[in-house]
C-alpha positions in Angstrom: -24.0 6.6 -24.0 -25.0 4.3 -21.3 -24.0 5.1 -17.8 -22.6 2.3 -15.6 -23.6 2.4 -11.9 -21.4 0.4 -9.5 -23.4 -1.6 -7.0 -21.3 -0.3 -4.2 -22.5 3.2 -4.9 -26.2 2.5 -5.0 -28.3 4.2 -2.3 -30.7 2.1 -0.3 -34.4 2.6 -0.5 -36.1 1.1 2.6 -38.5 3.7 3.7 -42.0 3.8 2.1 -41.9 7.5 1.3 -38.5 7.2 -0.4 -39.7 4.4 -2.6 -42.9 6.2 -3.4 -40.9 9.3 -4.4 -38.6 7.2 -6.7 -41.6 5.5 -8.2 -43.3 8.8 -8.9 -40.2 10.3 -10.5 -39.8 7.2 -12.8 -43.5 7.3 -13.7 -43.1 11.0 -14.6 -40.2 10.1 -16.9 -42.4 7.7 -18.8 -41.7 4.4 -17.2 -44.6 2.0 -17.2 -45.5 -0.1 -14.2 -44.0 -3.3 -15.7 -40.7 -1.5 -16.3 -40.4 0.2 -12.9 -38.9 -2.8 -11.1 -36.0 -3.2 -13.6 -35.1 0.5 -13.5 -35.5 1.1 -9.7 -33.3 -2.0 -8.9 -30.8 -0.8 -11.4 -30.5 2.5 -9.6 -31.1 1.5 -5.9 -31.0 -1.3 -3.4 -34.7 -1.6 -2.7 -36.7 -3.2 0.0 -38.9 -5.3 -2.4 -41.7 -6.0 0.1 -42.1 -2.2 0.7 -41.8 -1.6 -3.1 -44.6 -4.1 -3.8 -46.8 -2.5 -1.2 -46.1 1.0 -2.6 -46.8 0.0 -6.2 -50.1 -1.8 -5.3 -51.3 1.2 -3.3 -50.3 3.8 -5.8 -51.6 2.0 -8.9 
């Protein structure tokens, strides 16, 4: 069963440490780098500039 997440209920990820935590959790659940952006934006509002910096530094 697929869960639907309403956009109005999504948390915001704007801090580097929060984005890094989310990225690390998704990676530990088996998401590949190319799938991270789709999943993280499905779950959160993300500062994409910070997201790109985090992914580049943590790769």
